[in-house]
Steps between C-alpha positions, in 0.01 A plus 500: 500500500645848477282782626501823303492730802482819294190381313343379825581832668349698212183289488458520877545878503238534225250295702577692818456826309143398409428416865656830605266688264196328653618563857576868437169559322315363803721683751467834319121487482487454123311177568206569731309172510603139527308189413462269797301195403199635311511842668680824417632649824664834569875471564572631849783732601660217698494278190659782297777523758556126479517518120749787529711273720470221241604744223803612701601141559462416131716802410770381739496152347519649150795716607682199640439300184609784276830548684593146595365151521511365853277193496477470880399865543259473207327199660475685833356809330243295311399322821440839668296615201289185516428569867385854417274384218359215714408757767310704241321183384400417858360850544306469175348171612396671821346786300326248274343339806387845620362584156310174492334599824421849372788678678710613202472815294405404145508693177448447131762564233822697549866404489556181694769247578438131510685349793471122514 
């Protein structure tokens, strides 16, 4: 089976661009609240910094894909990105546990990101 690398590259860059938009909106403060379980919690400065790091990493991957297709490097970059996102998920689960015990800051409706 022949792989159309240009189509794959284009599709992947489009998907990464959507993720980049989410990450930058959180990092920049455009998104203020996040849903963790059933609660809306304020996004902390540390979380914004982590999302800025995720956005920078996504931009680097997009740059690599746009200029060349190095499958090994691409796989390594994606693995690093997964580690960053997994760290954010672990922190959210920790915040969800705190919120369940009454330790989180809650708020009603404003811009929010839904991080699984």
